[in-house]
C-alpha positions in Angstrom: 91.3 89.6 89.2 89.6 91.1 92.3 86.5 89.5 93.7 83.9 92.5 94.3 81.0 92.3 96.4 79.0 95.6 96.1 76.6 94.6 99.2 79.0 95.8 101.9 81.3 98.7 102.7 84.6 99.1 101.3 87.4 99.8 103.5 90.1 102.4 102.4 92.8 99.8 101.7 90.1 97.7 99.4 89.2 100.7 97.5 93.1 101.1 96.7 93.4 97.8 95.8 90.5 98.1 93.3 91.9 101.5 92.0 95.4 99.8 91.4 93.7 96.7 89.8 91.6 99.1 87.1 94.7 101.5 86.7 97.7 99.2 86.6 96.0 95.8 85.3 93.0 96.4 83.2 93.8 99.6 81.5 97.0 98.6 80.2 95.1 95.3 79.0 92.5 97.3 77.3 95.2 99.8 75.7 97.0 96.9 74.1 93.9 94.7 73.0 91.0 96.9 73.1 87.9 96.5 75.2 87.1 93.0 73.8 90.4 91.7 76.0 88.0 92.2 79.3 86.4 89.2 80.3 82.5 88.9 80.8 82.8 88.4 84.6 85.2 91.6 84.9 82.7 93.8 83.1 79.8 92.5 85.1 81.7 93.1 88.5 82.7 96.5 87.2 79.2 97.3 86.3 77.7 96.4 89.7 80.5 98.3 91.3 80.2 101.6 89.6 76.5 101.3 89.9 76.6 101.2 93.7 79.2 104.0 93.5 76.6 106.2 92.0 73.7 104.9 94.0 74.8 105.3 97.2 78.3 106.5 97.8 78.2 106.7 101.4 76.8 103.5 101.9 79.6 101.8 100.3 82.4 103.7 102.0 83.1 106.4 99.6 84.2 109.7 101.7 86.7 112.2 101.3 89.4 110.5 103.3 89.0 107.6 101.6 88.9 109.3 98.3 92.4 111.0 99.1 93.8 107.6 100.4 92.7 105.0 97.6 92.4 107.5 94.6 89.5 105.6 93.3 88.3 108.9 91.9 91.1 108.8 89.5 90.5 105.2 88.4 87.1 106.3 87.6 88.1 109.7 85.7 90.5 107.5 83.7 87.7 105.0 82.7 85.4 107.8 81.5 88.1 109.8 79.7 89.1 106.9 77.6 85.9 106.4 75.4 87.2 104.5 72.6 89.1 102.0 74.6 86.6 100.9 77.5 83.1 99.5 76.8 80.6 102.0 76.5 78.5 100.8 79.5 81.1 101.5 81.8 82.1 104.7 80.4 78.4 105.9 81.0 78.4 104.6 84.5 81.6 106.2 85.3 80.0 109.6 84.1 77.1 109.2 86.5 79.7 108.5 89.3 81.6 111.6 88.5 78.6 113.8 88.4 77.3 112.2 91.7 80.5 112.6 93.6 81.1 116.0 92.3 78.0 117.1 93.9 79.0 115.9 97.3 82.8 116.4 97.2 83.3 119.1 94.5 85.7 118.7 91.6 87.5 115.5 91.7 90.3 116.7 89.7 91.0 119.2 92.6 91.5 116.6 95.3 95.2 116.9 96.1 97.5 113.9 96.6 98.3 113.0 100.0 102.0 113.0 101.0 102.7 114.5 104.4 99.2 114.4 105.7 97.7 111.6 107.5 97.7 108.6 105.3 100.2 110.0 103.3 103.3 108.1 102.4 105.7 110.3 103.8 103.9 111.0 107.0 106.1 110.5 110.0 109.1 109.6 107.7 110.4 113.1 107.1 109.3 116.7 107.9 108.1 118.9 104.9 110.6 121.1 103.3 113.9 120.9 101.2 116.5 119.0 103.3 120.0 117.9 102.3 121.1 114.3 102.7 122.9 115.3 106.1 120.2 117.2 107.4 117.7 114.3 106.7 120.0 112.0 108.3 120.2 114.4 111.4 116.6 114.5 111.8 116.3 110.6 112.1 119.3 110.3 114.2 117.6 112.8 116.7 114.2 110.8 116.3 116.2 107.6 117.2 117.5 109.2 120.4 114.5 110.9 121.5 112.2 107.8 121.4 115.0 105.7 123.3 114.6 103.0 120.5 118.0 102.1 118.9 116.2 100.1 115.9 117.4 99.1 112.6 116.6 102.8 111.2 120.2 104.2 110.4 122.0 101.2 111.8 125.1 100.6 109.9 125.0 97.0 111.1 121.6 96.0 110.0 122.3 95.9 106.3 125.3 94.0 106.6 123.6 90.7 107.0 122.7 88.3 104.0 119.2 87.3 103.2 115.8 89.6 102.5 116.0 91.1 106.1 112.3 91.1 106.3 111.9 92.7 102.9 109.7 91.6 100.0 110.9 91.6 96.4 109.1 94.5 94.5 109.1 96.8 97.5 109.6 100.2 96.4 110.7 103.6 97.9 110.8 107.1 96.4 114.4 107.7 97.0 117.3 105.6 98.1 117.7 107.5 101.2 114.4 106.1 102.4 115.7 102.6 101.5 118.5 103.3 103.9 116.3 104.6 106.6 114.4 101.4 106.4 117.6 99.3 106.7 118.0 97.3 103.2 121.1 99.0 102.3 123.7 101.2 104.2 124.4 105.0 103.6 127.0 103.8 100.9 124.2 102.4 99.0 122.3 105.7 98.6 125.0 106.9 95.8 124.6 103.4 94.1 127.2 100.6 94.4 128.1 97.6 96.7 127.2 97.5 100.2 129.9 95.5 102.0 132.0 95.1 105.0 135.2 92.8 105.8 132.7 90.2 106.2 131.5 90.0 102.7 129.0 91.8 100.4 125.3 92.1 101.1 123.4 94.3 98.6 124.0 96.1 95.0 122.3 99.2 94.0 122.3 99.5 90.3 122.1 102.9 88.6 123.4 104.6 85.5 125.5 102.3 83.2 126.0 99.6 85.8 123.9 97.0 84.1 124.4 95.5 80.7 123.7 92.6 78.5 120.4 92.1 80.5 118.1 90.3 77.9 116.5 88.9 80.9 115.7 90.5 84.0 116.8 87.3 86.1 120.5 87.5 84.7 122.4 90.2 83.8 126.1 91.6 84.0 126.9 94.3 86.8 129.8 96.8 86.0 131.4 97.8 89.0 132.7 101.3 89.6 136.3 102.2 89.9 137.4 102.5 93.4 134.5 100.3 94.8 136.4 97.9 97.1 133.1 95.7 97.7 134.0 94.1 94.1 136.7 92.1 96.0 134.2 90.6 98.3 131.9 89.3 95.1 135.0 87.8 93.4 136.9 86.7 96.3 137.3 82.5 96.8 136.0 82.3 100.1 132.6 81.4 101.4 131.2 84.4 102.2 131.4 85.4 98.3 128.9 82.6 97.6 126.0 84.1 99.8 123.1 85.5 97.6 123.1 89.3 97.7 120.1 91.9 97.5 119.9 93.7 94.1 118.0 97.0 93.9 117.4 98.9 90.8 117.1 102.7 90.7 115.1 104.5 88.0 118.4 106.4 86.8 119.4 102.6 85.7 119.7 102.5 81.7 117.9 99.2 81.8 114.4 98.0 80.4 114.0 96.4 83.8 114.5 99.6 85.9 111.6 101.3 87.6 110.1 104.4 86.2 110.8 106.4 89.0 112.4 105.7 92.7 114.2 102.3 93.8 112.8 99.1 93.9 114.2 95.6 95.4 114.1 92.9 93.0 115.3 90.1 95.2 118.2 87.9 96.1 120.9 87.1 93.4 123.8 85.1 93.4 127.3 85.5 91.4 127.8 83.1 88.5 130.9 84.7 87.0 133.2 87.8 86.9 135.8 89.1 84.4 138.5 91.5 84.7 140.3 93.7 82.1 142.8 96.4 81.9 141.5 99.7 80.6 143.4 102.7 80.7 145.5 101.9 83.3 142.8 100.6 85.6 141.6 97.2 86.2 137.8 97.0 85.4 135.6 94.3 87.0 132.4 92.8 85.4 130.2 90.6 87.6 127.5 88.2 86.3 124.6 87.6 88.5 121.4 85.5 88.5 118.3 85.5 90.3 117.5 83.1 92.9 114.5 80.8 92.6 111.6 80.5 95.0 111.0 84.1 95.3 108.2 86.5 94.4 108.2 86.2 90.3 110.1 89.1 88.9 107.1 89.8 86.7 105.3 91.0 89.7 108.4 93.1 90.8 108.2 94.8 87.4 104.9 95.9 87.9 106.1 98.6 90.6 106.0 101.2 91.0 102.1 101.4 90.9 100.2 104.6 89.2 99.6 105.9 92.8 103.1 105.4 93.7 104.6 107.4 90.4 102.0 110.4 91.8 103.4 110.3 95.0 107.1 110.6 93.3 105.7 113.4 91.2 104.3 115.3 93.9 107.6 114.9 96.2 109.6 116.1 93.6 107.2 119.1 93.0 107.2 120.1 96.7 110.8 119.7 97.0 111.8 121.7 94.1 109.5 124.5 95.3 111.1 124.4 98.9 114.4 124.4 97.2 113.6 127.5 95.4 112.0 129.5 98.2 115.0 128.6 100.4 117.6 129.9 98.0 115.6 133.2 97.5 115.1 133.4 101.3 117.8 131.6 103.3 117.3 133.6 106.4 113.6 132.4 106.5 114.4 128.8 105.9 116.8 127.8 108.8 117.3 124.4 109.7 114.4 124.1 112.0 114.7 120.5 112.3 117.6 120.8 114.7 116.7 120.8 118.4 118.5 120.2 121.6 120.5 117.3 121.3 121.2 115.2 124.8 123.1 112.6 123.0 126.7 112.3 124.3 128.2 112.5 120.5 126.1 115.8 119.7 128.1 118.4 118.2 126.6 121.4 120.4 126.0 121.7 124.2 122.4 122.4 125.3 123.7 125.9 126.2 125.0 126.6 122.8 121.8 125.1 121.4 119.7 127.5 123.6 122.0 130.5 122.4 120.9 129.6 119.0 117.3 129.2 119.6 117.2 132.7 121.4 118.3 134.8 118.8 116.0 137.3 117.4 115.4 137.3 113.7 114.1 140.6 113.5 115.5 143.8 111.9 117.5 146.0 114.0 116.3 146.4 117.5 112.5 145.9 116.7 110.6 143.1 118.6 107.3 141.9 118.7 105.3 142.7 121.8 102.8 140.2 123.0 99.6 141.5 124.7 100.2 142.2 128.3 104.4 141.8 127.9 106.2 144.3 130.1 108.2 146.9 128.1 111.7 147.0 127.5 113.5 148.3 130.7 115.1 151.8 130.5 118.7 152.6 129.3 119.7 153.7 133.0 119.4 150.0 134.1 117.2 148.0 136.8 116.9 149.9 140.0 119.6 152.4 138.9 122.4 150.0 139.6 125.5 150.4 137.4 128.3 148.9 139.3 130.6 146.9 137.1 131.6 144.5 139.8 127.9 143.8 140.5 127.4 143.1 136.9 130.5 140.7 136.7 129.1 138.9 139.9 125.7 138.6 138.4 127.4 137.2 135.3 129.0 134.5 136.9 126.2 133.6 139.2 123.9 133.6 136.2 126.0 131.4 134.1 126.5 128.7 136.7 122.8 128.4 137.6 121.9 128.3 133.9 124.1 125.7 132.9 122.8 123.6 135.9 119.3 124.5 134.9 119.7 123.0 131.1 119.2 119.4 131.9 118.1 116.9 129.0 114.6 117.0 129.8 114.2 120.7 130.7 116.3 121.4 127.3 113.9 119.1 125.1 110.9 120.7 126.9 112.1 124.3 126.3 112.5 123.5 122.5 108.9 122.2 122.2 107.2 124.8 124.7 109.7 127.6 125.5 110.8 128.7 128.9 108.5 128.5 131.6 107.3 131.5 133.3 109.4 131.0 136.7 112.8 130.6 134.6 111.8 133.7 132.4 110.9 136.0 135.7 114.2 135.0 137.4 116.1 135.5 134.2 114.6 139.0 133.9 116.0 140.0 137.3 119.6 138.8 136.3 121.8 139.3 133.7 121.2 136.6 130.9 124.8 136.0 129.9 124.9 132.5 128.6 128.6 132.1 127.8 129.5 128.8 129.0 133.0 130.2 129.7 132.5 133.8 131.0 135.7 136.0 131.7 135.5 138.1 134.8 137.7 141.0 133.0 135.3 141.4 130.1 132.5 143.4 132.1 134.9 146.6 132.6 135.5 146.7 129.1 132.0 147.7 128.4 130.2 151.1 129.6 127.6 150.4 132.3 124.9 152.0 130.0 125.7 149.6 127.1 125.8 146.7 129.3 122.3 147.3 130.9 121.0 147.8 127.1 122.2 144.6 126.2 120.6 143.0 129.1 117.5 144.6 128.2 117.5 143.2 124.6 118.3 139.6 125.9 115.2 140.0 128.5 113.1 141.0 125.3 114.2 137.9 123.4 113.0 135.8 126.1 109.6 137.6 126.2 109.3 137.2 122.4 109.2 133.4 122.9 106.5 133.6 125.3 103.1 132.3 124.7 100.0 134.5 126.0 99.6 132.1 128.8 103.2 132.3 129.8 102.7 136.2 129.8 99.7 136.0 132.0 101.4 133.7 134.4 104.4 136.1 134.5 102.6 139.2 135.1 100.5 137.5 138.0 104.0 136.7 139.5 105.3 140.1 139.1 102.2 141.5 140.5 102.6 139.4 143.7 106.0 140.2 144.0 105.4 144.1 143.9 102.6 143.8 146.4 104.8 141.8 148.8 107.4 144.4 148.3 104.9 147.2 149.2 103.9 145.4 152.4 107.3 144.7 153.7 108.7 146.7 156.9 111.6 148.1 154.8 109.1 149.7 152.4 106.8 150.8 155.2 109.8 152.5 157.0 111.1 154.2 153.8 107.4 155.5 152.9 107.0 157.1 156.5 110.4 159.0 156.2 109.5 160.6 152.9 108.8 164.0 153.0 105.2 164.9 152.1 105.0 167.4 148.9 101.4 167.4 148.6 101.1 170.7 150.2 103.3 173.6 148.8 103.6 176.6 150.8 103.7 180.0 149.3 106.8 181.4 149.7 105.1 185.0 149.6 
């Protein structure tokens, strides 16, 4: 029972605990035994709390953010909607609370479930979108390298230890891949099975038909999958097989003790027996395990996931399915945006290759988006009328070496977030932006001069298309200074003096 004090302001966490107490403890009790099952002091405490909610919502800490985080409004709606189960006084009070809150916050049923926003379960865990297993792991690997913290996240050695590893029995995750991210299981456990290495077995993820003869949640038989070599670590006669192992149950498990959704950690278990039989030419192993004492009671573990956690799971699946459909319909609009420049030595692409991928234009044909103040494309005749193939080849070699030197790890990361700087783009516009890491000197003569210059203009347009308005302003200012300095140069003045004056046209007659 939660002790409620209505003379103070509730924090968002306290409101969440109150909502869980109403939705996960009291509501099932009323559903089973009726309103007479509620103790008198519980009814009085709820009456005082609901009265404070209706009288002064802001005074007790009711705001839009606290409603989204705690979902206390859903608990109030559930009490008011079950008129035949809850006491009539509480139902009337909840009606008043709903009327008062809707005058302030609008329709309570339209308040969305926080998932990826601030305070949501998935905030900072994974980017919104439909990602495969490999793409999700790649995101986390990149985050670990960029933060310079090689923590237990995605570490294959962290789950290869015995004990709780800092996790509490009853802890719950939306999907096994998020349990892998936190380090309680390895990548092998995300598809169910035994987490093991040469030193022993450390965890079991139960799914499908893995559990049988489980009349008691503390003791059950585990049917190993064919080909799972972790069974030998559980049935061997050495000392490592006698250590307790972590047991996690998935919602796909055909068992009365499985969670309704997601995956749940049920504590440490120890192997107490096993049997083997030959079936269709394959040796099948069944292992009996029992839960260790002195842990969080299994009854408390079975309460997870809570109602708000189940709502998170439903919202996660709904958004994931929507993104999957959108990605299937428009694959060109839903590319792997999570991949950015990777400076790790084991990365599969170099910074130069990654820059080439990011500078590709996603438009149709040769149409580009022109920003305000952005210079026009160069004419097809080229820059300053130059079309010498030897000059183009020399520019290609010079630009390639300079660009490769410029793409250091810090510069590549900054470009992936903010785009190239104005100085880089200005120097790039005066040279051929060929970023081939291994240019061939004989390739330039194969292409006509007009076509090469046209390609150069397209590459320059690509760089301009990535610029922000601030970068365009800086580039325009730099270009104006450059033009003014050229006009004031001695060479420019001498050329101007030798130019014939055509302002006066003599009459031939």
